[in-house]
N, C-alpha and C positions, 0 to 999 in steps of 0.2 A: 089149341087148347082142347080140354076134355068137354064133350057134349053135356049139357045140363040135363038132357033128356036120357035117362038111364033104361028106358023100356026095351031098346034094342042092343044093349051093351052086354057082352058076355060076362059070365061070372069071373073068369079069369082076368078080364080087363078091370073089373070092379075091384078085385083083390089087389091088383097092381096099383090102381089109383089110390086105394086106401093105404097101401104100403108106402107109396111115394109121398102122399100127403103127410103121413106121420114123420117121415124122414125129414121133410121140409119144415113142417110147422110145430110138431110136438116138442115142448120144452120141459115137460114134467114139472109144472109150477108147484112150488112148495115142498118138493120131495125131500130136499135136504134137511129142512126144519122138521118135517114129519118124521124122518128117519131118526133124527136126534131125540125127538120126544117119544117115539116108539121104543126107544132103547130101554126106557124106564118102565115099560109094561111087559110082562111075561109074554113071550112069543109075538111081541109087537112088530119086530122087524120081519119075522117070517110072514106075518099077516100082510104087511105092506108088499113084500116080494111076491106073494102068491095072488094079489088082487090084480086083475088085468087093467091096463091103462084105460081111462075113460075117453072115448072119442069126443064126447061133449066138450072136452077141454080144447079141442081143435076148432078155435074160432074162425079160422081162415077157410074152412071148407063150406061147401053148400050143405045146409042142414038136411036136404033131401037125401044126401048119400048115407047118412046115419040110419036110414031105414033099410039099407041094403046089407044083409048079413055078410056077403063076401067082402064088401068095402070095410066093414067093422073088423072082420078077421084079418084082413090085410094091414089095417091100421094098427091093431093090437099087436100083430107079429113084429112090426117095425118099431113100435113105441116101447115095447117091453124092455129091450136092452138099454134104451135111453133112460127110462124110469129107474131100472135097477142100478145103473151107473150112479145115478143121483143118490139113490138110497145108500149105496156103499160109500160114496163120498161123505154123506152125513155120518155114517158109522166111523169113518176114518178121522173126521174132525173131532168127534166125541172121544175116540181113543187117544188121539194126539193131545187134546186138551187134558184128559185124565192123567196121561203120562207126565205132562208138564207140571200139573199140580202136584203130583206125587214127587217129582224131583225138587220142587220148591219146598214142599213140606219136610222132606228128608234133609234138605240143606238147612232149613230153620231149626229142625230138631237137633242137628249136629252143631249148632251155634254158628253156622256159616262156614265151618271148616270141613273139608273133605277127607282130612287124614287124621 
């Protein structure tokens, strides 16, 4: 395991530890819902995409690691693609639901006939 005493650990090792912890533990909680909600706010999705992942959401790590800038950088580097995938998934759900509603409305307006 990784030593809890970080006083003699290199910055590269702390970066790797943060990177690995994010890969293992970061789940981007609530990002799909936030993405759908942000779609109704101008530049909301861009704001979500540009905000770095919060290492405080990593409840599995020792909180001492969050005081190390190299650990946080590694964590954010690995967590960002995970977070962005969840945001894009939320956008996809919204677009799919919107498309489905549009099809249903068109069908209803045509009296249920397509020809």
